[in-house]
C-alpha positions in Angstrom: 299.1 240.9 -2.8 299.3 238.7 0.4 296.5 238.1 2.8 298.4 239.8 5.6 298.6 243.2 3.8 295.1 242.8 2.3 293.5 242.3 5.7 294.7 241.1 9.1 292.1 238.7 10.5 290.8 239.7 13.9 290.7 237.1 16.7 291.8 234.3 14.4 292.4 231.8 17.3 289.0 232.2 19.0 287.3 232.1 15.5 288.9 228.7 14.7 288.3 227.4 18.2 284.7 228.4 17.9 284.2 226.4 14.7 285.3 223.2 16.5 286.6 221.9 13.1 286.0 218.3 12.0 288.9 217.4 9.6 286.4 215.8 7.3 283.6 218.4 7.6 282.2 221.0 5.3 282.7 224.7 6.2 281.8 228.1 4.9 283.7 231.3 5.2 281.1 233.9 4.2 283.6 236.8 4.2 286.7 235.5 2.4 288.4 238.9 1.9 292.2 238.4 2.2 291.7 234.7 3.0 293.2 234.8 6.5 290.4 232.9 8.2 290.1 230.5 5.2 293.8 229.7 5.2 293.7 228.8 8.9 290.6 226.6 8.5 292.3 224.7 5.7 295.1 223.8 8.1 292.6 221.8 10.1 290.9 220.1 7.2 291.9 216.6 5.9 289.2 215.4 3.5 286.8 218.2 4.3 285.9 221.1 2.1 285.7 224.9 2.5 283.6 227.3 0.5 284.6 230.9 0.6 282.2 233.8 -0.3 283.0 237.4 -1.2 281.1 239.9 -3.3 284.3 242.0 -3.9 286.0 241.0 -7.1 289.4 242.1 -5.6 289.2 239.2 -3.1 289.6 236.6 -5.9 293.4 237.5 -6.1 293.8 235.8 -2.6 292.2 232.5 -3.5 294.5 229.6 -2.5 295.4 226.9 -5.0 293.8 224.1 -3.0 291.4 221.4 -4.2 289.7 221.5 -0.8 288.6 225.1 -1.4 285.9 226.6 -3.6 285.6 230.4 -4.1 282.2 231.9 -4.8 282.0 235.5 -5.9 278.6 236.5 -4.4 276.9 238.4 -1.6 276.5 236.2 1.5 272.8 237.0 1.5 272.5 234.4 -1.3 274.9 231.7 0.1 272.3 229.0 0.6 271.3 229.2 -3.1 275.0 229.0 -4.2 275.8 226.1 -2.0 272.8 224.2 -3.4 274.4 224.7 -6.9 277.4 222.8 -5.6 275.2 220.1 -4.2 275.7 221.2 -0.6 272.6 221.2 1.6 274.1 221.2 5.1 277.5 222.1 6.6 279.4 221.7 9.8 280.3 225.3 10.4 279.8 228.9 9.2 282.1 231.8 9.8 281.3 235.5 9.1 283.7 238.4 9.8 281.4 241.4 9.2 282.2 244.9 8.2 284.9 246.1 5.8 288.3 244.7 5.0 291.5 246.7 5.5 292.1 246.5 1.7 288.8 248.2 1.0 289.5 250.9 3.5 293.1 251.5 2.2 292.1 251.7 -1.4 291.4 255.4 -2.1 289.3 254.7 -5.2 286.8 252.7 -3.2 285.8 255.8 -1.2 285.4 254.0 2.2 288.0 255.9 4.1 288.1 259.5 5.5 291.9 259.4 5.2 292.0 259.7 1.4 290.3 261.8 -1.3 288.5 259.6 -3.8 285.2 259.1 -5.5 282.2 258.8 -3.1 281.7 255.2 -4.1 281.5 252.8 -1.0 280.2 249.8 -2.9 281.5 246.5 -1.7 280.8 245.1 -5.1 281.3 247.1 -8.3 278.2 245.4 -9.7 275.9 247.3 -7.4 274.0 250.2 -8.9 273.9 252.9 -6.2 277.0 254.7 -4.9 277.4 257.0 -1.8 277.5 259.9 -4.3 274.1 258.9 -5.7 272.7 258.6 -2.2 274.0 262.0 -1.0 272.7 263.8 -4.1 269.3 262.1 -4.4 267.9 261.0 -1.0 265.4 263.3 0.4 265.9 265.0 3.8 263.8 262.4 5.8 265.8 259.5 4.3 269.1 261.1 5.1 268.0 261.9 8.6 267.0 258.3 9.1 270.2 256.7 7.9 272.5 259.0 9.8 270.4 258.6 13.0 270.0 254.9 12.8 273.1 253.5 11.0 275.6 256.2 12.2 274.0 257.1 15.5 274.8 260.7 14.6 273.6 263.1 17.2 272.8 266.0 14.9 271.4 263.8 12.1 268.5 266.1 11.3 270.6 269.2 11.0 273.1 267.4 8.8 270.4 266.1 6.5 268.9 269.6 6.1 272.4 271.0 5.3 273.2 268.3 2.7 270.0 269.0 0.8 270.6 272.7 0.9 274.3 272.4 -0.2 273.8 270.0 -3.1 271.2 272.3 -4.7 274.1 274.5 -5.9 277.1 272.1 -5.6 276.5 268.3 -5.8 278.8 266.1 -3.7 281.5 264.3 -5.7 284.5 263.2 -3.6 285.2 262.0 -0.1 287.5 265.0 0.4 284.8 267.5 -0.5 282.3 265.8 1.7 284.7 265.6 4.6 285.4 269.4 4.3 281.6 270.0 4.3 281.3 267.8 7.5 283.8 269.9 9.5 281.3 272.5 10.6 279.0 269.9 12.0 281.5 267.8 13.9 281.7 268.2 17.7 284.9 269.9 18.7 287.7 267.4 19.4 285.6 264.5 18.1 285.8 265.3 14.4 287.3 262.0 13.3 284.8 260.0 15.2 282.0 262.0 13.6 283.4 261.5 10.1 283.6 257.7 10.8 279.9 257.6 12.0 278.7 259.5 8.9 280.8 257.3 6.5 279.6 254.2 8.3 275.9 255.2 7.8 276.5 255.8 4.1 278.3 252.5 3.6 275.6 250.5 5.4 272.9 252.0 3.3 274.7 251.7 0.0 275.4 248.0 0.6 272.1 247.2 2.3 274.2 245.6 5.0 271.6 245.2 7.8 269.0 243.5 5.5 271.8 241.3 4.0 272.9 240.3 7.5 269.3 239.3 8.5 268.9 237.3 5.4 272.2 235.5 5.9 271.5 234.7 9.6 268.1 233.2 8.7 269.8 230.9 6.2 272.4 229.6 8.6 269.7 227.8 10.6 268.7 225.9 7.5 272.2 225.1 6.3 273.9 224.1 9.5 273.8 220.4 10.6 272.5 219.7 14.1 275.5 220.5 16.3 277.0 222.7 13.6 278.7 225.9 14.7 278.0 229.5 13.7 280.8 232.0 14.4 280.1 235.7 13.7 282.3 238.8 14.4 280.8 242.2 14.3 282.2 245.7 14.7 279.4 248.0 15.6 276.4 247.7 18.0 273.8 247.5 15.3 275.3 244.3 13.8 276.1 242.8 17.2 272.5 243.4 18.4 271.1 241.5 15.4 273.5 238.6 15.8 273.0 238.5 19.6 269.2 238.5 19.3 269.1 235.9 16.6 271.4 233.5 18.6 269.6 234.0 21.9 266.0 234.3 20.7 265.8 232.9 17.1 264.6 236.2 15.9 265.7 239.8 15.5 263.1 241.6 17.6 260.8 240.7 20.5 261.1 238.1 23.2 262.1 234.5 22.8 259.2 232.1 22.5 258.6 229.2 24.9 256.8 225.9 24.5 254.0 224.6 26.9 256.6 223.4 29.4 258.6 226.7 29.4 261.5 225.5 27.2 263.1 228.1 25.0 262.0 227.7 21.3 265.1 228.7 19.4 267.2 227.0 16.7 270.6 228.0 18.0 272.2 228.0 21.4 275.0 230.3 22.5 278.3 228.5 23.2 279.7 231.5 25.0 277.5 233.4 27.5 279.0 236.8 26.5 280.6 238.1 23.3 284.3 237.3 23.1 286.5 240.4 22.7 290.2 240.8 21.7 292.9 240.9 24.3 295.1 244.0 24.8 298.1 242.5 22.9 296.0 242.0 19.7 294.5 245.5 19.9 298.0 247.0 20.1 298.9 245.1 16.9 295.6 245.5 15.1 293.5 248.5 15.9 290.5 247.0 14.1 290.2 244.5 16.9 289.3 247.2 19.4 285.6 247.2 18.5 285.2 243.5 17.5 282.7 241.3 19.2 282.7 237.6 18.5 279.6 235.4 19.1 279.6 231.6 18.8 276.5 229.4 18.6 275.6 225.8 17.8 272.5 224.5 16.1 270.3 222.5 18.4 
């Protein structure tokens, strides 16, 4: 399996440019996936080293045979701990391409996509305990209402939560196909595919604890980056982007930025680009995933 059919990297050029690669530096790709970003970073390294992280065991098939590269099969929420095991305390740049890989979406057995019928799984790592099926059949109405409303921004989240609890009493949910059929009567007319995507996104985020993992990862970047080191993060929905934007601009996820006695901003990172970088029209035509991507670049002060 090649990186290109596993996952086409979004905004590859701007990501590499954002890292401002030192040929002898140490870099981290927190979302290795198909290895597209890593492969490009390696082109710029001479005596430097790159660590690639991915919790998905399938990603290991894409690891390059290169002594300048080390693959770590782990969730990026633990990356500081793993780097320490390799004797790495600080690095020159960190890249994270959030969300889900094309391979995970296109693999029916993973249950991520509304296009196929498969198990309601949605785990990014097979080592995780809870699947989407467990969640749908066991969460109470209030919990379901909350995840659909917050993580999926589903308009009729309360109605949907009530209906799921009622339906599963006689017929527990089992496959993505069954669940999609069930969702049909709740989807706004003409917007059914968008609705399915929102509901599936909410389930995936909850199953993989994505928002908490993202917060934990971002907090560690400040400790691991060298002064002047670069952080490059690409997100695909507003919840992720808001967290990344707030952390870069304010040094925290909620509330206002703190200032010192002289009115200087107290934050560990500084944005390199004033606004998020978005893909151009040509890239969106080739790779539809780029449509919703927002790239933010920061450097450690």
